[in-house]
N, C-alpha and C positions, 0 to 999 in steps of 0.2 A: 503494497499501500504507500501510496505515497504520502510526502510530510503536508500535516496541516500548514496554513497561511501563517496560524498564530504561533506556531514551533517555528517555522522558518524566521520569524520575524525575532524572538527569543532569538535562535540559535547566532542571527547575524548581529542583535543588538552582543554577543557577547563577543563574538569575532570583531566588534566595532571595540568592544573597550580592550582587546589585548592588543588591536592593532593602535590604538589612541589616535582614532579617526572622530574627533568632536561632533563635527556638524553630524554627520549621519548616525552616531550614537544617539541625539539629542533628537533628529525625528525619528527615530523610531522608537525611543524612550516614551513620547510623547503619542506613540501612534497605539501604542500598547496600552497608556494610561489609558487613551478613551476608549479603547476595548475592554479593559477591563472594568471602568465606572458604568460602561452600559451592560457587565455581565451582571454588576452589582445591583445595578437602580433594577432591572428586569430578572436578576435569580433567575440568571440563564447560561447556558454557555453557549457564545458564539459559534455556528460554523460558517466554515468558509466564503459561502454565501453573503452572509449578514457583514462578514470584516471588509468582505470589498464592497459591496457598500457604502462599507466606513471611511475605506480607504479613496474610496473616488468621493466624496462628500469632502476628504482633504485635500483632495489634488480640486477639486474645484475650488475649494476657499484659498489656496495659495494662489488658483490662477485669477480670479478676484481680484484678490491683495496687491498680485503683481502689475495688477493693468491699473488700481487705482493710485498703486506710486509709480508709475509710468506718465500717467498722467498728472501727477503731482511733482514729474521731473524729479523724481527720486531714485537714481539707478542702482547706488548702492542695497535700498531694500529688492529692489526687483530684481537683482542677483541672487538674493538669499533667499527671495520665494522659488526662482525658478529653480536653485538647487534643489529645493527639498521638495518638490515637483517632482523632481527628476528622481528624487532616490522614494518617494512615494509609489511613481509608475514605475516601477521595476518589480513591485509585487503584484500589480495590474495584470489582465492576458492582454496578449496582443491587441491594439488597437481595431477597431473593424474599420474597412475602408468603407469610402461614401458608395461604393457600388453596390458592397455587402450589406451596410443597413439601408440604403434603398432595395433590395431585395427584400432584406426581413419585414422591412414595412409593408412591401404589396405583400407577401404573403402572410401576415396579420391580417392585415386591411379583408383579404378575402375569405380566412379563415374565420374571421369574426361576423364578416357579411356584412361590414361597416358600407353605409351609404352616403352620408354627411355627418358634421360635428356632433350629433349628439353621441355618435358611437365612439368618438374618442377616446373616450374612459377605455372601453373594451379593447382598443385598439394598443394604448398605452399598459393596458394591466399582462396584454400577452407578448408585447415587447421587452418590458423593463428584465424580465429573469433572462432572457439572451442578449442583452445591451449592456447592463450594469458592469460598472469597471469597463468598459471596451470600447464605446463612445461619449459623443457628450448629450445627456437628456432633453436639455434644453432644444437642441439643433433639431436630435430627433424628432421632437414632441414639433417645434414650427414644419418639419418635411411629413407629417402627418397632418396637419391642419393643412398645407399648401394643396395634399390630395385630394382631404376630403372637402373641403370648401369649392 
């Protein structure tokens, strides 16, 4: 059986400590803290899918922050956010191409029998598990809107 995402993060944290990679250690430690907090709050053990959702959210936060820093002309902070984003993305599956996303949307629309915007929720519900961590959900959402309107 392959290693879980959580145990991979824990192993990488130990390796980062040994190698004295401060930035990497900080990002991984922060990620594990977010995972642990959610496990404690909800009294559950998170699986890889739930951890992917967290990683996806953390990457999105970094992307948004980097954009705000770019707008404020704070390139020092942009670099930090992008470096952290790069570390987090190592744990996400390979990103889907635009063609793959388009194909998944078409499949979901026909499987859901979606014909209008009122079917948007059904389509998103079918796509989310397939796209989570592998594509920008806001981009996917706007593509679905284009197809359904």
